[in-house]
C-alpha positions in Angstrom: -45.9 -10.5 -26.1 -44.9 -10.4 -29.6 -42.5 -7.8 -28.8 -41.0 -10.2 -26.2 -40.8 -13.0 -28.7 -38.6 -10.7 -31.1 -36.5 -9.7 -28.3 -35.9 -13.4 -27.6 -35.4 -14.2 -31.3 -32.7 -11.3 -31.3 -30.8 -13.2 -28.6 -30.7 -16.5 -30.3 -28.4 -17.2 -33.4 -30.9 -17.7 -36.2 -28.5 -20.2 -37.7 -28.4 -22.3 -34.5 -31.8 -22.2 -33.2 -35.4 -21.8 -34.6 -38.7 -21.0 -32.4 -41.9 -23.1 -32.6 -45.1 -23.0 -30.7 -45.8 -26.6 -28.9 -48.5 -27.7 -26.3 -46.4 -28.5 -23.4 -47.2 -30.3 -20.2 -46.5 -29.4 -16.6 -45.2 -32.0 -14.2 -48.8 -32.6 -13.1 -49.9 -33.3 -16.6 -51.5 -29.6 -17.4 -51.4 -28.8 -20.9 -50.0 -25.3 -21.8 -50.8 -24.8 -25.5 -48.9 -22.5 -27.7 -45.6 -22.2 -25.6 -43.0 -20.9 -27.5 -39.6 -23.1 -27.4 -36.2 -23.0 -29.4 -34.9 -25.9 -31.1 -31.2 -26.4 -31.9 -30.6 -26.7 -35.4 -28.8 -30.0 -35.9 -26.6 -28.8 -38.7 -25.1 -25.9 -36.7 -23.0 -27.9 -34.0 -22.8 -31.0 -32.1 -26.1 -29.7 -30.2 -24.4 -30.3 -26.7 -25.0 -27.4 -24.4 -22.0 -25.9 -22.9 -21.0 -26.1 -19.3 -22.5 -22.7 -18.3 -25.7 -23.6 -20.0 -26.1 -26.9 -18.1 -25.3 -25.2 -14.7 -27.9 -22.8 -15.2 -30.4 -25.8 -16.3 -29.3 -27.7 -13.4 -29.7 -24.7 -10.8 -33.1 -24.0 -12.3 -34.1 -27.5 -12.3 -33.4 -27.9 -8.6 -35.2 -24.7 -7.8 -38.2 -26.0 -9.7 -38.6 -29.2 -8.1 -37.7 -31.2 -11.4 -37.4 -34.9 -11.0 -34.0 -36.2 -9.5 -33.6 -38.7 -12.4 -33.5 -35.7 -14.9 -31.2 -33.6 -12.8 -28.9 -36.5 -12.6 -29.0 -36.8 -16.4 -28.0 -33.2 -16.7 -25.3 -33.5 -14.2 -24.0 -36.5 -15.8 -23.9 -34.2 -19.1 -21.9 -31.8 -17.3 -19.1 -34.0 -16.2 -18.8 -35.2 -20.0 -16.1 -33.4 -21.8 -17.3 -31.8 -24.9 
């Protein structure tokens, strides 16, 4: 809902992220138009997610059955010092 989006906007630093609506595709190729995503602002920092966030992505990705190659890329980023 619009209220939910405002609450999400409040949790993200507006200097570091901006929200946009896009069409994203599921792993089976099904389109989902109007999906809201947050983009990191390139000038804010190096754009690398911190270790805690990467851990969340890896855990959620495994639970969602994301491709092993993608999970390996996330894991490799986790092992790289920031």
